[in-house]
N, C-alpha and C positions, 0 to 999 in steps of 0.2 A: 308364134308372136300370140301374146295374149291381147285380144282389145280395149282394155285398158294401158297397155302402153302402144308408142308408134318409135317408129327407129330415125336414129339421128346418126351423123357422123361428123368425125373430126380428122386431124392430121394421122389419128393413131386405129383408124377405121370406123364399124359401126356397132354400134348398142341402144341398149331399148331405154327408151326416156318414159315416164306416166305420160299418160292422154294429155293429161288437164297442165302439168309444170308447163310454165312459160321457157324456162331455162332448155338447154341445151348438151350436148351430148360433154361437154368439159365441167360443167355442174352434174353432173351424173356420176361421171370417172368419181369427183370427189365423193360425193354422197356415200360411193361403194369402197368407198381408198379410204377413208376415216369413220370408221365404225367407231366412236373413242368413246366422247360425253354425251353425246347426243344434246348439245349445246351449240345451235350458231351465233357468231357473234351477236351482240346485242341491237336493237336496234336502233337507237341513236348513231352507230355508227353507220349502219346501214342508210340510215337518211343520210347519212354526212357522205359517204360513198356517191350516192345520188347528184347529191350537189357537187359535188366534184366532176361528175361525169356531167353533169349540165353547164359548169364553167367552163370547163373544157370544148365544148362546142357552140360554146358563144366564142374562145380564144380562137378557135380554128376559124370560125365564120369570119372574124372581126380580120384574120390574118390570110385570109382568102382561100383556104383551104379545104376547105367546103361547099357544098351549094345550099343558100338559105333553106329549101325546103325540107335536106336531110340535120339540118343544125337546130330547126322546131320541131321536127319531128322526135329528133333526139332529147329535145331539153322540154316535151312537155311528157312524154315519157319519166322522165328522172323528177316532173314534180309531184306525179302521180306516186312516186315512190318516198319522196320527200314530203307528200301527206299521208304519208301514212299506210297506204296502201301495197297490195302484193309482196308485205313485209313476210308471206309464209312463205314465196320460192326464195329465200334465202337461203336451204339447206343446210349450207357447209359447216360442217363442224371448226370448234375454234380450234381445234387441233388438226392441224391441216399443215399443209406446205406453209414454208417458215417465211415467203415473199409477201404469203396471201393471196395469190395468185388465183384459187381458186375462187377466192372471194371476187375478186378483181372480175375473171370470167364469167362470174356468176352473172353479177351486175351489166357486166356488157352483152350478154346471151338476152336479161329478161328483157332490158331500154329494148334491146334491137328486135324483138318480137314484139310487144306491145308498141313501139313505133313505125315495124311493118306495117302490123294492121291497122293502127288509128290512122296513119298517112299513105296507106295503101303504096308503099314503096319495099323495096328490095334492102333493109339496114344491116346491114352486116356488124356481127359484132367486134372483128378486131379493124377491120379496114375503116369501118365509121367511128363506132361505139367508142371506139382506146384509140381512134385516133392520134399521132406525136405522144402517145402516152407508150408505158411498162406501169407493169404491175409494181415494180421496184423503187416507181414515185409514185405512185396513185395510192400506195396503199398508209406510207407514211405521210404523208399530205394528209389525208383522212383522220389520221390519228390526230394529228397536230388539229384538222378543221374541228372535229366532233367533240376533243378536249375542249377545245375551246368556246364552243359553242356551250356545250353544259358546264364549264366553268362559270360565265357570263352570265344564264341565263338560269341554273340552279343553283350554285354553290354559293356566288358569290354574295346575292340576295339572303338567302339564308342565314351564311354569317354576320351578314350587318341586320338581320333579325334581330338574331341571337344579342349582340351588343347592346342593340335597343334595349330590349329587354334587360338584359344585368344591367344598363345604367337605373334605369327606372325602379329598381330595388336597391342598388347602390345608394341610390338617391333617398330612398326609402327608411332605409336601415343603416344611414351614417352615424347614428346617435344611442346605436344597439352595440352597446359593450360587450364584449363575452373573452372567456379565457382563450389566449394563442395556444397552438400546440406547435411543438416540434417533436421528433421521434413519436410520436402520438404520445407523449406526456406534457402535463399543463407545464406552460409558460407564462410569458408578460401577457399582458391586455390586449385586445385590437376589438376595433369596431367590425361589426358584421359588412359593415358598407365595403370598409377598409380590405375583408378578405371577396368582396362580390368584387370588387375593384382589380383584385389583380385578376380574376379567372379573364372580367370584361379585357384587359389588356393581353391578358395570354390570347385571346381569339383575335385582338384588332392585329397582333401582332404576326399570327398566322394568316389574317388576310393580308398585310402588307407583301408577306412574304409571297405569295401566291401572285399578288399584281405584280410582281418584280421577275419570276419567271415566265409571268405568260405573256410579257414582249416577247422572249426568244418563240412564244410556242405560236403566236400569230404567223413566224417567219414557216414558209414551205417550199419543200425541195421542188416540188410540180416543174417539169421540165428538163430534167433532168435525166429521165426517161432508163435506160436496162443499167447505166454505171457511175451515171453522174455528168455525163459530157453533154448529153442533152442531143445523140443521134435519135436521127428521125422526127425533131422536134423543132422549130423555127425557134431563133435567138429570144425572140421576144417573146415567147409562147407561154412562159413562168410567168412572166410582169402581167399577161392580159387574163391567166387563172388566177392569178391573186385580185387583179382588178375586177375580177367579173364575181369569186366569190364575197367581197367590200362589198358589191352592190347587193346579196342577196341578204349577206346577214347583216349587214351595219357593224363588221367586226374590221380590224386593222391589220387584215393580212397584206402578206408583204411577199415577195421572190425571195427563197432564202440568196443570199448571197454567192454561195458556196456550195449547188445542190449536191457534190460527192458527201458534203458533211451527214446532210439529211437521209441518205442512203447507207452508208457505211454503217452509223450510229445512231442510235435512240437515246445520245445525252439530255435532249435537253426534258424528254420524256423522264428520263434516269430524275433530272434535278428538282421537277416539277411535283414527282409522285415523292422526293425528299421532303417536298413543304405538305403535301398532305398527310406523310408518318407524320411529322412536327404537329400537325394540326389536330392529329388522331391523339400524339402524346400527350396534346393539350386537354383535352376532349375526356381522356382515359382520367386522367389527377383529377377534374374537375367533376366527373362522375361519381370517382372513388370519395370527394373530401363529399359529396351530398349523400352518399351512403351512410358515412362515418357520422355527418351531423343527423342523420336520419333514423339513426340505428335505437332501438331499445322497443317500445317507447318506456321498460320501465327499467331495463337493466343493461342499455345501452348510453348513451349522451344525450338521445333527444332533445338534440336545440331545436330542429325544426320538425316540422311534418309537412312532410310528402302529401301532392296529392292523393287520396285512396283511389284505384281505378280499375283495381280488379279482385278477387280473393286473391289470395296468396300462399296459400293450401289449400292439398285436398284431404287432409286429415286432420288439420288444427286450424279448425274454426275459428274466424274473428283476427287470421293473422293475415297483416296488409305488408307486399313487401314491398322496397324500390323498386320497379319494374323498369321504368324510363332509365334511370341511371346504367341498371344491368345491360341493357338493350345499346345504349351508348357506349359501355364499357365492350362488348362484344364487336360491334363497329371499329370502335377501333385496332382493335387486335386483327381484325379482318384483313384493315387498310393496312397495319403496320406489317402481315402477312404477305400483301399485293406486291408492299415496297420488296419487301424481298424477293420475293417474282421477279418484278421488274427489273431491279438490281440485275441479278444473274442473266434475265432474258438481252438486256442490255450489253452485257459484256459479249454476246454472241455474234457480234459482227465482225465477219471474217472478208476482209479485204474490202471490196465494195460494196457489201451487202450484210445488213442485219438478217436472222433470218430465225426471227423469233418474233415476227410483226402481230401475227394476230393473238398472242399470248400477253403481249403489251398490249393492246387496245382492249382485248377484254379485261385485263386487269385493272389500267387506268381508270377505264371509265365504268367501272364496278365502283372503284376508289370514291370520286367525284359524285356518283348514284349517292351509294350510302351516308357519305359525311353531309352532303347535304340533306336528306330526309334526316337523319339523325341529329343534327343541330336543331332543326325545327321541332322537333319532337321534345329535343332537351330544353327551348326554351319556354315551349308552348304548357306543356305535360310536366313539365319539373317546376322550372325556374321562378314563372311567372304565378303559382300558384303555392309555392310552399308557406305554410303559416312559420312560425317564430312561436319558439315556447320559453318565452319569457321569464317563468320563474323557474324553470329549468336552471335557464343561463343567469342569471342572478342568484342562485345560490353556489352553484359551481365557481363563480367570480367570488363570491363571497368568502368562501372557504379555501380559496386559490393561496398557499403558502410562499407562491414563485415570488406574488406581489414585494416579499423583502426587498427583492433584488433593487427597487427604488431605494433603498435606506444604503445601500454600497458606501455613498459615497461621504455618509451620515456618520454611521457607526461601523463601517469596516466589513468585509464579504464574512470571516470568521462569525463576525456575532450573527449577522446575518444567515449564514446556514444552521446554525443554532437555534435561532430564534423559526425559523422555518422546519427544522427535523421536529421539535417541540410542540411547533403548530400544528403539525401533518399528524405527529403520533397521539395528540390528546383533541383531533378532532375541533381545534379552537383557529379562531381569526387569526389572522398575524397580529392584527391594532390589541389584541387581549394579552397576545404573550409580549407584546415588543413593550408594552404600560408596564409589564414585571421585569422585564429585563434588559432596560433602555432607561433615562432619564428624560425622555423625550416626552411634552404632555400631551393628551388625547386628541387636542387641534392640531397639535403640529402634524402626527402618525395620520388624520385623516386630512390633511393637505397633503403631505406625501407619498399617502396610499389612494388617491382618488382615483379608481381605475380610468374614467373617462380622461382625465389631464396625463393619466401615463401612454397613451392609446396615440398622444400627439408625439411623442418622444420628448429630447433633448435631455437639461439637466433641471433637477426638480430643485 
C-alpha cells in the first residue's frame, strides 16, 4: 500500500482510500466505478443534502431514536458542509447509480468522519447518520429541497428584477411609435412601450407558473425509506424532518401525503422543468426581438442600439455584436435541452423507484442556476441600457404602406391594397398616394392615419 492511501472496508471487503479523504469505502468504490464525466453533483445539491442529514438528525432526536450527543455531532458536521466547507470531499460522478446511493453514502461517510473527530465519538455512516433513511427517499427529498432553495433565493429575485427593469422601460417608451411586424414584415404601428409590456407580461406569467408548481415541490418524500412504506422509520419521521427543514430555510416544507409517489416518480420535477422550459422559450423570443431591433447599424432595422460591451470581431474592426441576447438564447437552448433530459429521466421510474435521480438533480439545478444568471444579465446589460434610434423608427413609420389598413372602412380593402402597392413601388407615403387616389382631404387623411392614434386600436 502506498503511504498516500489507507485501508477501509465495507460489506464487500477492503480497498484503498486516499489518506486525506474524509469519505470511506463506499464512496471510493463509486469513484472507481464511475469515471464518466469527471463532474460531481453541484455544490448546491451537496449543501441541500447536508441540510437533509441535519434535519434527519433533528427528527431522530425529537423522536427519541438517537442520543443528543450523537445528534448534535451529526448536525455540527452537516453545518460545516452547508457553510461550504469540505465540498471537495464529494467526488462521485453525476453518472452513477440511478438512486444516488453513492452520493448519499458519500455524505454519510463524510459527516460521520467529521462528527467522530470533532465530538470524539464513533459515529457510524449507516447506523447513525443514515438512521431512519434510505437513499431512495433522501435523494428525491434533496432534489426538492435544493431546487426550492435555488428557485426562491436565486431565480425568483432575478425574474422580479427583470420585470421591474422592463416596467421602467415600458413607461419611458410608452409614446414611442414604431412599425409593428408580423411574419418579419411591416404591419400596423405599435408603441415600443407596448412591445416591452408584452415581454414583461411573458416574464410575469412565467413567474406565476413557477409559483404554482413550487407548492408541490415543497412536499417531501422523506420518511418513505426504501420503497415508500416507511420501513425502519418512525411514522412521524417525515413530518419532523419537514419541520426541521422549515426552521433551517424558512420555506414551507411539508411531508408528502403519499411518499410512494415521491420515490416512484419525479412528476413534480418534470412539471417544474416544464415551467422553466416555458420561461426559456419566452427569454428566447425576447432575446431574438432585441437582436432584430438592434440589427445593423446600417443594413438592418437599427431601431435600438444595445450597450456596446466588447469588440465583436477578430477580423472586422469596429464591429459590435448583441452578445447578451446571444448568451441568453444559448441558455434558453440549454434549458430546453435539460427539460428533454428530465422528461426522459422522469419516465425511468420502474415500480417503486426512479433510477435517474442524479441526472435529474444535475439537469434541474443547472437550469435554475443558468436562468437566474441569464435573466439578470438581460435586465442589466441589455434592456436597462439600450438606446432608441428615434430617427430610424420615424423614417420607417412614415414610409410604412400598411398604414392604409386604417382606411379600410372608408375606401374598402381593394382600394387600400392599390394605394399600398403604389406607395411601396414609388417609395412615397400613403398620404401622398391616397390624396391622388381618393377624395379624402389631407386633413382627413392625417387624422385617419395618425400612427399614435392607430396604436390605440378601435375604429377611427
